[in-house]
N, C-alpha and C positions, 0 to 999 in steps of 0.2 A: 176570404171568399172571392172568387172571380166574379167580375161584373158581367151582367147579361143585358143586352139592349135589343129593343125591337128594331125592325127595319126602318121605321119612322125616326126613332132616336138616332140610329146610325147616320141616316141622311142628314139630320139636323146637325150632328157633330161635324160631318164632312163639310156641310155648307157654311158653318160658322166662319166668319172672317178671321183670318190668322195674320197678324201683323208681326213681321220679324224686325228686329232692331237693325240699325244701320251697320252693326258689326256681325251680321249673320254669316257673311262669307268667312270670317275668321273662325266662327263657331263650327263651320262645316268642314274645316280642314281635317282630312283623315289622318289618323295616327297609325303607325305600324304596330301590328300585333303578330302573332305567329302565323305566317302564311296569308295574312290579309290585312287590310287597312280598315279602320272603322272610326266612327264618331257618333255621338248622340248628344242632344241637348233639349232642354225643356223650354216651353214658352206658353203664353196664354192667348186664348182667342178673345174676341171682343165681348163675348158673353161670360167671361171669367173661367171658362173651362181650361184645364191644363192639358197640354199636348206634349208629345215627345217625337222628335224626328231622329230616326236611327238610320245611319248610312254604313253600308258594308260593301267592300270591294275586294275580291280575291286578288292577291298580289301576282299570281301567275296566269290567271285566265280572265281576260277582259270581259268575257261574256257572263262571268259568275259574279253577280252583284245583287243587292237587295236594298231598296229604299223604303222605309216604313214610316207611316204616320200612325201614331198610337195616341189613344186618350189615356190620361192618368186619372182614374176615378178618385174623388175625394175620399179620404179615410182608408185607402187601400195602397199596398205597395206593389200591386200587380198592374200591368198595363193591359189595355184592350186594343188590339191591332185593327185599325179601321181600314187601311189600305196598305198593300205591299207590292211594289213594282220590282219584279224579278227579271234577271237576265235570261239569256237563252243558253242555259248550262245544264238543264235537266228536263226530264219528262214530267209532266203534271197530269194527274187524273182527278176529275171531280167525281167523287164517290156516288152522290145522289143521281147525277145526270149520266154517269157511266161514259163520260167522254175523256179522251186522252189526247194530249198534244205535246209537241216539242217546239217551243217558240218563246219569244218574249211574252210575259204575261203579267196581268194585274190581278192580285188577290183582293177580294172585297169581303168585309165582315157581313155575315148574313144571319138572320134570326133562325132560319131552318137548319143550318149546320150547328148552331149553338144548341138547338133542341135535341140534336142527335148526340151531343156530348163531344163533338169534334171541336177543333180550334175554330175560333170565331171567323178567321180569315181563310178557311180551307178552300172556299170556292174561288176559282180564277178563270179569267178569259184571256185568250191569246190576243196580242196586239201588234200592230205594225207602226204604232205612233212614236216609238222610240227605238233606238238601235245601239245605245251605249249608256253608260252610267250618267253622264251629264244630261243627255236628252231625257232620260227617265226622271231625273230630279225636276227638270223643267215641266214635264208632263204632270207629275204629282202636284207641283205648285199651281198649275192651271186647274186641275181637276178638284183640288181640295181648298180652293178659295184663299190662297195666300196673297197677301198684299205686300209686295216687296218694295223697300225704299228705293227711290231713284237716285242714282249717283251720276251727276253730269260729267264726272271725270272719267267714267268708264266708256269704252268705245262699244259700238254696236255688236262686235264680234267676240267680246269677252265672254267666257263661260259663266253660267249661272250667276 
């Protein structure tokens, strides 16, 4: 059975501090699939909740990507998508609000879309905060309280 969360519970999961190990860059290296590259890995937040980071990038269209932070509810094999950072590759419509846009956008899990029987992360807002895959990952790290290990050997301009 799919998990359902209130808006308060969703906010708590997003706010939970997420510490990635020093090898997180290796875990994020995308692997070639048919027509796209992808990677995913699980980790735990400081409150013991299990999360999954899912990264997908179209091999032919740089604007077609998706970076997903999902919660892995205990006792379930299904994930609950908390946030999804999409590229500017398709039009999006919020059904309840009846607004449509074509832009980079951030999907957020909401209680109201779950109550309608829609996917938990159906709602999205356009954003100008990122303009490519790498900057979208950085945006997710900031928005979802990731605590990244510092590496003194990396320079200031190295990606993620």
